[in-house]
FISETI-336488 format. One record per residue (C-alpha): x, y, z; residue in three letters. Coordinates in steps of 0.001 Angstrom, whole numbers, always signed. Layout:
N
+---------+---------+---------+------+
!      xx !      yy !      zz ! code !
+---------+---------+---------+------+
!       X !       Y !       Z !  ALA !
...
+---------+---------+---------+------+
//
This chain:
197
+---------+---------+---------+------+
!      xx !      yy !      zz ! code !
+---------+---------+---------+------+
!  +13765 !  +21814 !  +13393 !  MET !
!  +11686 !  +24956 !  +12989 !  LYS !
!   +8985 !  +25687 !  +15560 !  LYS !
!   +6445 !  +25788 !  +12691 !  GLU !
!   +7211 !  +22161 !  +11748 !  THR !
!   +4260 !  +20660 !  +13661 !  PRO !
!   +1951 !  +23243 !  +12067 !  GLU !
!   +3152 !  +22476 !   +8541 !  ILE !
!   +2805 !  +18753 !   +9168 !  LEU !
!    -797 !  +19321 !  +10263 !  ARG !
!   -1438 !  +21248 !   +7043 !  GLU !
!    +154 !  +18600 !   +4861 !  ILE !
!   -1763 !  +15888 !   +6710 !  TYR !
!   -5027 !  +17418 !   +5460 !  THR !
!   -4342 !  +15790 !   +2080 !  THR !
!   -5764 !  +12673 !   +3765 !  ASN !
!   -9159 !  +14385 !   +3906 !  PHE !
!   -9330 !  +16126 !    +531 !  ILE !
!  -11397 !  +13930 !   -1764 !  ASN !
!  -10763 !  +13773 !   -5470 !  ARG !
!  -13654 !  +13655 !   -7966 !  TYR !
!  -15860 !  +15125 !   -5226 !  SER !
!  -18668 !  +16016 !   -7632 !  ARG !
!  -19176 !  +12400 !   -8725 !  LYS !
!  -20799 !   +9424 !   -7067 !  LYS !
!  -17946 !   +6989 !   -6556 !  LEU !
!  -17693 !   +3401 !   -5448 !  ASN !
!  -14423 !   +4098 !   -3632 !  SER !
!  -13301 !   +7486 !   -2361 !  VAL !
!   -9843 !   +8636 !   -3347 !  GLN !
!   -8029 !  +11312 !   -1375 !  THR !
!   -5239 !  +13558 !   -2609 !  VAL !
!   -2947 !  +11663 !    -243 !  SER !
!   -3817 !   +8200 !   -1602 !  SER !
!   -3477 !   +9487 !   -5174 !  HIS !
!     -52 !  +10962 !   -4381 !  THR !
!   +1038 !   +7728 !   -2734 !  HIS !
!    +206 !   +5669 !   -5788 !  PHE !
!   +1753 !   +8199 !   -8192 !  VAL !
!   +4956 !   +7825 !   -6157 !  SER !
!   +4785 !   +4024 !   -6419 !  ILE !
!   +4307 !   +4279 !  -10188 !  LEU !
!   +7251 !   +6685 !  -10448 !  VAL !
!   +9421 !   +4223 !   -8519 !  ASP !
!   +8421 !   +1149 !  -10544 !  ILE !
!   +8321 !   +2743 !  -13994 !  ILE !
!  +11361 !   +4936 !  -13337 !  GLY !
!  +13491 !   +1952 !  -12347 !  ASN !
!  +12304 !     -87 !  -15343 !  LEU !
!  +13036 !   +2896 !  -17585 !  GLU !
!  +16533 !   +3241 !  -16114 !  ASN !
!  +17305 !    -397 !  -16981 !  ILE !
!  +16166 !    +275 !  -20557 !  ARG !
!  +18031 !   +3581 !  -20688 !  ARG !
!  +21252 !   +1984 !  -19474 !  GLU !
!  +21135 !    -552 !  -22299 !  LYS !
!  +20541 !   +2184 !  -24874 !  LYS !
!  +23096 !   +4580 !  -23363 !  ASP !
!  +20380 !   +7193 !  -22656 !  LEU !
!  +20398 !   +9656 !  -19741 !  PRO !
!  +19233 !   +8028 !  -16516 !  ARG !
!  +16324 !   +9254 !  -14444 !  ILE !
!  +17417 !  +10682 !  -11090 !  ASP !
!  +15104 !   +8552 !   -8965 !  MET !
!  +15485 !  +10587 !   -5775 !  LEU !
!  +14546 !  +13745 !   -7671 !  CYS !
!  +11626 !  +11987 !   -9391 !  ALA !
!  +10280 !  +10601 !   -6119 !  LEU !
!  +10573 !  +13975 !   -4368 !  ARG !
!   +8610 !  +15569 !   -7219 !  LYS !
!   +5984 !  +12803 !   -7074 !  ALA !
!   +5513 !  +13138 !   -3320 !  VAL !
!   +5000 !  +16908 !   -3537 !  TRP !
!   +3237 !  +17208 !   -6921 !  HIS !
!    -290 !  +17976 !   -5628 !  ASP !
!    +566 !  +19696 !   -2345 !  ILE !
!    -948 !  +22974 !   -3560 !  GLY !
!   -4338 !  +21319 !   -3167 !  GLU !
!   -4139 !  +21840 !    +599 !  ILE !
!   -5045 !  +25442 !    -334 !  TYR !
!   -7371 !  +24977 !   -3316 !  THR !
!   -8741 !  +21503 !   -2650 !  SER !
!   -9286 !  +19233 !   -5655 !  ASP !
!  -10826 !  +21350 !   -8383 !  ILE !
!  -12728 !  +19387 !  -11045 !  PRO !
!  -10818 !  +19132 !  -14327 !  GLU !
!  -13428 !  +20897 !  -16511 !  PRO !
!  -13281 !  +23917 !  -14194 !  ILE !
!   -9470 !  +23843 !  -14077 !  LYS !
!   -9405 !  +23852 !  -17873 !  GLU !
!  -11688 !  +26889 !  -18035 !  ARG !
!   -9592 !  +28744 !  -15463 !  MET !
!   -6398 !  +28218 !  -17469 !  GLY !
!   -3239 !  +28881 !  -15474 !  ASP !
!   -5139 !  +30600 !  -12668 !  MET !
!   -5395 !  +27513 !  -10412 !  VAL !
!   -1715 !  +26676 !  -10835 !  GLU !
!    -829 !  +30313 !  -10190 !  SER !
!   -2924 !  +30432 !   -6992 !  ILE !
!   -1483 !  +27133 !   -5747 !  GLU !
!   +2045 !  +28318 !   -6532 !  ARG !
!   +1476 !  +31616 !   -4719 !  GLU !
!     +32 !  +29869 !   -1647 !  CYS !
!   +2877 !  +27366 !   -1564 !  VAL !
!   +5475 !  +30145 !   -1783 !  GLU !
!   +3781 !  +32505 !    +672 !  GLU !
!   +2441 !  +29971 !   +3169 !  GLU !
!   +3921 !  +26499 !   +2999 !  LEU !
!   +7562 !  +27115 !   +2141 !  LEU !
!   +7954 !  +29760 !   +4836 !  LYS !
!   +7060 !  +27129 !   +7434 !  LYS !
!   +9634 !  +24619 !   +6197 !  ILE !
!  +13072 !  +24591 !   +7767 !  ASP !
!  +15479 !  +26745 !   +5745 !  LYS !
!  +17980 !  +23883 !   +5462 !  SER !
!  +15575 !  +21980 !   +3178 !  ILE !
!  +13546 !  +24884 !   +1799 !  GLN !
!  +15315 !  +25135 !   -1594 !  ASP !
!  +15084 !  +21411 !   -2320 !  ARG !
!  +11443 !  +21333 !   -1283 !  THR !
!  +10645 !  +24447 !   -3319 !  LYS !
!  +12199 !  +22882 !   -6418 !  GLU !
!  +10326 !  +19597 !   -5905 !  ALA !
!   +7008 !  +21435 !   -5542 !  ILE !
!   +7289 !  +24262 !   -8052 !  LEU !
!   +9112 !  +22247 !  -10712 !  GLU !
!   +7347 !  +18930 !  -10187 !  CYS !
!   +6564 !  +18551 !  -13907 !  LYS !
!   +9864 !  +19990 !  -15229 !  VAL !
!  +12764 !  +18017 !  -16706 !  GLY !
!  +13052 !  +14301 !  -17368 !  LEU !
!  +11919 !  +13443 !  -13836 !  GLU !
!   +9007 !  +15878 !  -14074 !  GLY !
!   +7869 !  +14317 !  -17332 !  LYS !
!   +7843 !  +10937 !  -15608 !  LEU !
!   +5783 !  +12373 !  -12729 !  VAL !
!   +3354 !  +13931 !  -15214 !  ASP !
!   +2849 !  +10621 !  -17036 !  LEU !
!   +2514 !   +8660 !  -13795 !  CYS !
!     -24 !  +11218 !  -12531 !  ASP !
!   -2151 !  +10609 !  -15639 !  LEU !
!   -1559 !   +6850 !  -15428 !  THR !
!   -2802 !   +6799 !  -11838 !  GLU !
!   -5913 !   +8689 !  -12937 !  ARG !
!   -6589 !   +6001 !  -15563 !  LEU !
!   -6006 !   +3264 !  -12979 !  LEU !
!   -8585 !   +4846 !  -10685 !  TYR !
!  -11092 !   +5190 !  -13531 !  ILE !
!  -10380 !   +1569 !  -14526 !  TYR !
!  -11216 !    +274 !  -11040 !  TYR !
!  -14294 !   +2479 !  -10751 !  GLU !
!  -15537 !   +1155 !  -14096 !  LYS !
!  -14836 !   -2446 !  -13061 !  ARG !
!  -17146 !   -1918 !  -10090 !  THR !
!  -19916 !    -623 !  -12338 !  GLY !
!  -19316 !   +3132 !  -12162 !  ASN !
!  -19300 !   +4778 !  -15584 !  THR !
!  -19625 !   +8348 !  -14272 !  LEU !
!  -15916 !   +9029 !  -14804 !  LEU !
!  -15926 !   +8466 !  -18560 !  MET !
!  -15691 !  +12234 !  -19141 !  GLY !
!  -12548 !  +12260 !  -16968 !  ALA !
!  -11322 !   +9280 !  -19003 !  PHE !
!  -11729 !  +11187 !  -22274 !  ASP !
!  -10039 !  +14320 !  -20864 !  ARG !
!   -7145 !  +12217 !  -19540 !  THR !
!   -6612 !  +10589 !  -22944 !  LEU !
!   -6664 !  +14019 !  -24586 !  THR !
!   -4008 !  +15234 !  -22139 !  LYS !
!   -1861 !  +12172 !  -22801 !  ILE !
!   -2213 !  +12626 !  -26563 !  ASP !
!   -1139 !  +16271 !  -26217 !  GLU !
!   +2116 !  +15269 !  -24521 !  LEU !
!   +5119 !  +15284 !  -26787 !  ASP !
!   +7181 !  +12959 !  -24606 !  TYR !
!   +5058 !   +9857 !  -24081 !  GLU !
!   +7391 !   +7883 !  -26371 !  ASP !
!  +10338 !   +8688 !  -24082 !  GLU !
!   +8853 !   +6315 !  -21505 !  PHE !
!   +7832 !   +3076 !  -23272 !  PRO !
!   +7149 !   +1255 !  -19973 !  GLU !
!   +4622 !   +3899 !  -18996 !  CYS !
!   +3184 !   +4080 !  -22508 !  LYS !
!   +2560 !    +322 !  -22460 !  ARG !
!    +615 !    +585 !  -19181 !  LEU !
!   -1339 !   +3627 !  -20405 !  LEU !
!   -2433 !   +1880 !  -23600 !  ARG !
!   -3379 !   -1302 !  -21679 !  PHE !
!   -5584 !    +761 !  -19347 !  LEU !
!   -7134 !   +2602 !  -22280 !  GLU !
!   -8095 !    -690 !  -23957 !  ARG !
!   -9481 !   -2137 !  -20698 !  GLU !
!  -11551 !    +945 !  -19908 !  ILE !
!  -12968 !   +1049 !  -23458 !  ARG !
!  -14178 !   -2547 !  -23181 !  LYS !
!  -17973 !   -2846 !  -23106 !  ASN !
!  -18534 !    +841 !  -23906 !  ASP !
+---------+---------+---------+------+
//
């Protein structure tokens, strides 16, 4: 174990204190860590259901270990940038991703033991690449809709702009149909959130 390991663990642990949607009044606070945890659960559940379906149809299987590693690390760059509101991220283009990537490569990865550095680097920097990355991307958006759904159920309608942006992102994906289990959950959440609008 590298001597920097305790330091890197302290840095990673800060995801417990970085709030998402920090510019909005919320009924329940969500941290980057709790978001990541639930994205990972969704990846596990939906990925396994998809693999059962894929086996029956003789389609390529999802590498669940790879998918879960990508899910666990997918927002780690936010220990450097914090959670930046979506409208600002959109206006900044690739700049936020570029800054997070640079910080991860220059700060975080150097503190990780060399024996696992390559695997960790791939999980972080390619978290939305390949079949497993597509699943992580969809589960990330699905978790966002779940959070909005529960906020709306408790009377908070301040996240409807985030709801609309999330649906736009989902509609822009060209691989939603590759994951029918996820698509079913996404469309259920969309209908539920639209109720009483």
